[in-house]
C-alpha positions in Angstrom: -1.0 81.6 -35.2 2.5 81.8 -33.3 3.9 78.7 -33.4 6.5 77.2 -30.5 8.9 74.6 -30.5 10.4 73.3 -27.6 10.2 71.3 -23.9 6.8 70.6 -22.0 8.0 69.7 -18.9 6.8 68.9 -15.4 7.8 71.7 -13.2 8.4 70.5 -9.7 8.4 73.2 -7.3 10.5 73.5 -4.1 10.2 76.3 -2.3 13.2 76.2 0.8 14.3 78.6 3.6 17.4 76.4 4.0 18.4 73.4 3.3 20.3 70.6 6.3 22.3 68.7 5.1 22.0 64.9 5.2 18.7 65.6 7.2 15.3 67.2 6.8 14.3 70.6 6.1 10.8 72.4 5.9 9.5 73.7 2.1 6.4 73.9 -0.1 6.2 71.6 -2.8 4.4 72.2 -5.5 3.3 70.5 -9.0 3.0 73.0 -11.9 2.7 72.9 -16.4 6.0 73.5 -17.8 9.1 74.0 -19.9 10.4 76.7 -22.2 8.1 75.8 -25.1 5.1 74.9 -23.1 5.6 78.1 -20.8 5.9 80.6 -24.0 2.9 78.8 -25.5 1.1 79.3 -22.7 1.9 83.1 -22.5 1.5 83.9 -25.9 -2.2 82.5 -25.8 -2.4 84.5 -22.1 -1.3 87.5 -23.8 -4.0 87.6 -26.3 -2.6 85.2 -29.6 -3.1 82.6 -31.2 -0.5 80.1 -29.9 0.3 76.6 -31.6 2.9 74.4 -29.5 4.7 71.4 -31.1 6.5 68.9 -28.3 6.6 65.6 -27.2 5.8 63.8 -24.3 5.7 60.4 -23.0 2.7 58.1 -22.5 2.5 58.8 -18.9 -0.4 60.3 -16.6 2.1 63.4 -16.7 2.0 63.4 -20.6 -1.9 63.5 -20.3 -1.9 66.4 -17.6 0.6 68.7 -19.6 -1.6 68.4 -22.7 -4.9 68.7 -20.8 -3.3 72.2 -19.0 -1.9 73.6 -22.5 -5.7 73.2 -23.7 -7.3 74.9 -20.5 -4.7 77.9 -21.6 -6.1 78.1 -25.0 -3.0 76.7 -26.9 -3.6 74.2 -29.6 -1.4 71.1 -29.2 0.8 68.8 -31.7 2.3 67.3 -28.8 2.4 63.2 -29.6 3.3 61.0 -26.6 6.1 59.1 -27.4 5.4 55.2 -26.5 7.7 53.8 -24.1 9.4 57.4 -22.7 8.4 59.1 -19.7 7.6 62.7 -19.6 10.1 65.5 -18.9 10.4 66.9 -15.3 12.2 69.5 -14.0 13.1 70.0 -10.4 13.2 73.8 -9.6 14.3 75.0 -5.9 13.8 78.4 -5.3 15.2 80.1 -2.6 14.1 83.4 -0.5 15.1 86.1 -2.9 12.6 84.2 -5.5 16.3 83.4 -7.4 15.6 79.6 -8.7 18.1 76.5 -9.5 17.1 73.5 -11.6 17.8 69.7 -12.4 16.4 68.8 -15.5 15.3 65.5 -17.0 14.2 66.1 -20.2 12.5 62.3 -20.8 10.6 62.2 -24.1 11.2 65.9 -25.2 14.5 64.4 -26.5 13.2 62.4 -28.8 11.3 65.1 -30.7 12.3 65.2 -34.5 11.9 66.9 -38.1 9.2 64.5 -38.6 7.0 66.0 -35.5 7.5 69.5 -36.9 4.0 70.1 -39.0 1.0 72.6 -38.9 3.0 75.6 -38.4 2.6 76.2 -42.5 -0.2 79.4 -41.9 2.1 80.7 -38.7 2.8 84.6 -38.2 5.6 84.0 -36.1 7.8 80.9 -34.8 9.7 80.6 -31.3 12.5 78.2 -31.3 14.0 77.3 -27.6 17.2 77.1 -27.5 17.2 73.6 -25.7 15.6 71.8 -28.5 19.2 73.4 -30.6 21.4 72.6 -27.8 20.8 69.1 -27.8 22.4 66.5 -30.3 18.6 64.2 -30.5 16.8 67.4 -31.5 18.5 69.4 -33.2 17.4 68.3 -36.8 14.2 69.1 -35.5 15.5 73.2 -35.3 17.2 73.0 -38.3 14.3 71.6 -40.2 11.9 74.4 -38.2 14.0 77.1 -39.2 14.8 75.9 -42.5 11.0 75.5 -43.4 9.8 79.2 -41.9 12.4 81.0 -44.1 10.9 79.6 -47.2 7.4 80.4 -46.3 8.8 83.9 -44.5 7.7 83.3 -41.4 10.2 85.3 -38.9 11.5 83.2 -36.4 12.9 84.0 -32.6 15.3 82.1 -30.8 16.0 82.1 -26.6 19.2 80.9 -26.1 17.5 79.4 -23.2 20.8 78.2 -20.9 24.3 79.8 -20.1 25.3 76.2 -19.2 24.7 75.0 -22.8 26.0 78.5 -24.7 29.3 77.2 -23.2 29.6 75.0 -25.2 27.6 75.7 -28.2 28.1 79.2 -28.5 29.7 79.1 -32.0 27.1 77.0 -33.4 24.5 79.0 -31.7 25.7 82.0 -33.7 25.9 79.9 -37.0 22.0 79.2 -36.4 21.1 82.6 -35.9 21.4 83.4 -39.6 18.0 84.2 -40.8 16.8 84.4 -37.3 14.4 88.2 -36.8 14.4 87.9 -32.9 16.7 87.0 -29.8 15.6 86.8 -26.9 19.3 86.6 -24.5 19.7 87.3 -20.8 22.6 89.7 -19.6 24.9 87.3 -18.8 24.1 85.1 -22.3 24.5 88.5 -24.2 27.4 89.2 -22.4 29.5 85.2 -23.3 27.7 85.8 -26.9 29.7 88.9 -27.8 32.5 89.3 -24.8 31.1 93.1 -24.1 29.6 93.7 -20.7 27.9 97.0 -21.8 24.0 96.4 -22.7 24.5 99.4 -25.2 27.5 97.3 -26.6 26.1 93.6 -26.5 22.9 95.0 -28.7 25.4 96.7 -31.2 27.2 93.4 -31.1 24.5 91.3 -31.7 22.9 93.2 -34.3 25.4 91.5 -36.8 23.4 88.1 -36.4 19.9 89.5 -35.8 17.8 92.2 -36.6 16.0 92.2 -33.1 18.0 91.0 -30.3 15.8 92.3 -27.1 18.5 91.8 -23.9 16.5 90.9 -20.6 18.2 92.8 -18.0 15.8 91.4 -15.0 14.5 93.8 -12.6 16.2 96.4 -14.8 14.1 95.7 -17.7 15.4 95.4 -21.1 17.3 97.0 -23.7 16.6 96.9 -27.8 17.7 99.0 -30.8 14.6 100.9 -32.5 15.3 102.6 -35.8 19.3 102.0 -35.0 18.7 103.9 -31.7 19.1 102.1 -27.9 16.1 102.2 -26.3 15.8 100.9 -22.0 12.7 100.0 -20.9 12.6 100.2 -17.1 10.8 97.3 -15.2 8.2 98.1 -12.8 9.7 97.7 -8.7 8.0 94.1 -7.4 8.6 91.9 -4.9 10.6 88.8 -6.3 8.7 85.9 -5.0 9.3 82.8 -7.9 11.8 84.0 -11.2 10.5 80.5 -12.8 9.0 81.5 -16.4 9.9 85.3 -16.3 11.9 85.1 -19.1 9.4 82.8 -20.9 6.7 85.1 -20.1 8.9 88.0 -21.8 9.2 86.0 -25.0 5.3 85.2 -25.2 4.0 88.4 -24.5 6.6 90.0 -26.7 5.5 88.1 -30.3 2.1 87.8 -28.9 1.9 92.2 -28.8 4.3 92.2 -32.2 1.9 90.4 -33.8 -0.9 92.5 -32.7 1.2 96.1 -33.5 4.1 95.4 -35.8 5.8 97.3 -33.3 8.9 96.1 -31.8 9.1 99.2 -29.0 5.7 98.7 -27.8 6.3 94.7 -28.1 9.4 95.0 -25.4 7.0 97.4 -22.9 4.3 95.1 -23.1 6.3 91.9 -22.3 8.3 94.0 -19.6 5.3 94.5 -18.0 3.8 91.2 -18.2 7.0 89.4 -16.9 7.4 91.9 -13.8 3.9 90.7 -12.9 5.0 86.8 -13.6 7.7 87.0 -11.0 5.3 88.0 -8.1 3.5 84.9 -7.8 4.4 80.7 -7.9 4.8 78.7 -11.4 6.2 79.5 -14.6 2.7 79.6 -16.4 -0.6 81.6 -16.2 -3.5 80.4 -14.6 -6.3 78.4 -17.0 -8.4 81.0 -18.4 -6.3 83.8 -17.1 -5.5 87.0 -19.5 -2.7 89.6 -19.7 -4.2 91.8 -22.2 -4.4 94.6 -19.0 
């Protein structure tokens, strides 16, 4: 089993061709299950892993919807509706290139605490979203989860998640990485964490903190170190539609494949293929009942 700790959110996806300031503009608007925790857990399941999600939603219709959607995707949920809180939601604005910008209201996710971290004792891997660590209200949950995982010998994976938060939490995140096995930064996050610009140097520097950093390079694939040798895994050439959740898909696919093979190279190759397919469609999660075992 792979346990995922992180935000569970309602994604409000807006595809826009242009914005007409102070008046109307045409676009496509959709509502999907999302949040980094929800996305990663869904992709673990879609990629053949046994997936367990820990998080919080509000006691509203959106919370019910998100728990149901996770179940449809094969995710076992330890998700507590929080009385009096609204379910978190994200406004995701996708431009013509497929790039997205987000406005976030985390809602009930901010009430996650150490008391909610339960049922992962038999896990073989634990994923902790950086968002959970950055926010003061939920940091206790991230610290407790990592501590309990280390006591049980469960490898921990972390995603820096947000350059915005990382700018003010760099040193604290680097301290948090003690005992972490996998780190999944994108290029800008890796550059900020290390002060290096070349992917090879970023990986070399990150290995001071974690044995297996994997640097995501978007359309260029990813870079990692295998037995001390730098390995570049190229991505397939695709026509991007929506980049929402591509990094989450990469993490979920990587962990599922690593759990299956215990091979970081194969995990990175598989994760890159899955993430490449994700940007060709709308939304950050696989379709219910879908499988990425191709």
